[in-house]
C-alpha positions in Angstrom: 89.1 65.6 -6.8 89.6 67.1 -3.5 87.5 69.5 -4.0 84.8 67.2 -6.5 84.6 65.8 -2.9 84.4 68.4 -0.6 81.2 69.5 -3.4 79.6 66.0 -2.8 79.8 66.4 0.9 78.3 70.4 1.1 75.3 69.3 -0.9 74.2 66.5 1.2 74.6 68.6 4.2 72.4 71.0 2.8 69.5 68.3 2.1 70.4 66.8 5.2 70.1 70.8 7.2 66.9 71.7 5.5 65.0 69.1 5.6 65.6 68.9 9.1 63.0 72.1 9.7 65.4 72.8 12.8 64.0 76.1 13.7 60.1 74.9 14.4 59.6 72.9 17.6 58.3 69.3 17.6 55.4 71.1 19.5 54.6 73.5 17.2 51.2 74.1 14.6 52.5 75.5 10.9 50.1 78.3 10.3 49.5 78.6 6.1 48.5 81.7 6.4 45.5 84.0 7.8 42.0 85.3 6.9 38.6 86.4 7.6 35.9 84.8 8.1 32.6 86.2 5.9 30.4 83.3 6.3 29.3 80.3 7.6 27.6 77.3 5.5 27.1 75.0 8.6 28.5 73.1 11.6 32.2 71.9 9.2 32.3 74.2 6.8 33.2 78.4 6.5 34.0 80.7 3.5 37.0 83.4 4.2 38.8 86.0 2.1 42.4 86.1 2.2 44.6 88.7 2.5 45.2 88.7 -1.1 41.9 88.6 -2.0 41.7 85.4 -2.6 38.4 83.2 -1.6 38.5 79.8 0.3 36.2 77.4 1.6 37.2 76.0 4.8 35.8 72.6 5.8 37.2 71.7 9.1 39.5 68.9 10.1 38.9 65.6 11.8 35.1 66.8 12.9 32.0 65.5 11.1 28.7 68.5 12.4 25.1 67.0 11.6 23.6 67.9 8.3 20.8 71.0 7.0 17.4 69.0 8.1 19.0 67.0 10.9 18.1 67.9 14.8 21.6 69.6 16.7 22.5 71.5 13.1 21.1 75.0 13.8 23.2 74.8 17.0 26.4 73.5 15.7 26.3 76.5 13.2 26.0 78.9 15.0 27.8 77.9 17.7 30.6 78.1 14.5 29.8 81.3 13.5 30.0 83.0 17.2 33.7 81.8 16.9 34.9 82.4 13.3 32.0 84.7 11.6 34.2 88.5 11.0 37.4 87.4 12.9 40.7 87.3 11.8 41.4 83.1 11.4 44.9 81.8 11.4 44.7 78.4 9.4 46.9 75.2 9.2 46.0 72.9 6.0 46.2 69.8 5.6 49.6 69.1 3.6 48.3 65.2 2.3 45.5 66.3 0.4 45.2 70.1 0.9 41.1 69.8 -0.3 38.6 67.4 0.6 37.5 64.1 -0.9 41.0 63.4 -0.7 42.8 66.0 -3.2 39.5 66.5 -5.3 37.7 68.7 -4.0 36.9 72.2 -2.9 36.7 73.2 0.3 40.7 73.6 2.0 40.9 70.7 4.9 42.3 72.8 7.7 42.2 72.8 11.8 41.6 76.7 12.4 42.4 78.9 15.2 40.9 82.2 16.4 42.0 84.8 18.3 41.6 83.9 22.1 43.9 86.3 24.1 47.2 88.0 24.3 48.4 85.3 25.1 46.4 82.0 23.1 45.1 81.1 20.3 41.6 79.5 20.5 41.4 75.8 18.6 38.2 76.0 16.8 38.0 72.8 15.8 38.6 71.3 19.0 36.3 74.1 20.2 33.1 73.0 18.5 33.9 69.5 20.0 33.4 70.9 23.2 31.4 73.1 23.0 27.9 72.3 19.7 26.8 69.1 18.3 30.4 68.3 16.3 31.6 64.6 16.1 35.4 64.4 16.2 36.6 62.1 13.3 40.1 61.1 12.4 40.0 61.0 8.8 42.7 60.6 6.2 44.8 63.8 6.4 48.3 64.8 8.6 46.4 65.7 12.1 45.7 63.7 15.2 42.6 64.9 16.6 43.1 63.2 19.8 46.0 65.4 21.0 44.4 68.7 20.1 43.9 71.1 23.2 41.7 74.3 22.5 43.9 76.8 23.3 47.3 77.0 21.4 50.2 79.2 22.9 51.0 82.2 20.5 54.8 81.1 20.4 53.6 77.3 18.9 51.6 78.9 15.6 55.1 79.4 13.6 54.4 80.5 10.0 55.4 77.3 7.4 58.2 77.4 5.6 57.2 75.8 1.9 59.4 72.5 1.2 59.1 74.5 -2.5 61.3 77.7 -1.3 63.8 75.2 0.7 64.3 73.3 -2.1 64.9 76.4 -4.4 67.6 77.3 -1.8 69.4 74.3 -1.6 69.8 74.5 -5.2 70.5 78.2 -5.8 73.4 76.9 -2.8 73.8 73.9 -5.2 74.7 76.3 -8.0 76.5 78.4 -6.6 79.7 75.6 -5.3 79.0 74.3 -9.0 80.4 77.7 -10.2 83.1 78.7 -7.3 84.3 74.8 -7.8 84.4 75.0 -11.5 86.7 78.4 -11.9 89.0 76.9 -9.4 90.0 73.3 -10.7 
């Protein structure tokens, strides 16, 4: 009976530890993956190819550029093209919906970053707001565009550790502990 109590306490401990994500600072940005921008569609959408060869269309989160045929379209598109085309882009994908149209669309909703210098990344979304005819909007997603800064220190751009991996590690630890306790009961 004592060992079952220990097992229960260990399980609770593992769950609490994995949910707190202590390895990532509060002010950090969780980068989901990096890729290369291959073309620019308009002032808030571009295409990329990931390291594994997968092609994605990116919809920049919480900004709204003018549409084709409207005043400022060419300027916004060209500005985005100058920021990302042919460059390595780091993407923080929206954890709430992932895809546009509340999860049913075809474009990944992201905050994008490109190299600025040896110590900082440039927030592409914020750069468009400051330098092109693009409006900042707070859409229903995980991001808050009113807290963005133009530059992100590289040490704050950390790879996101997927929740599925965390849960798998907890399950494995629980299984090992259960086998150990069963043998010793």
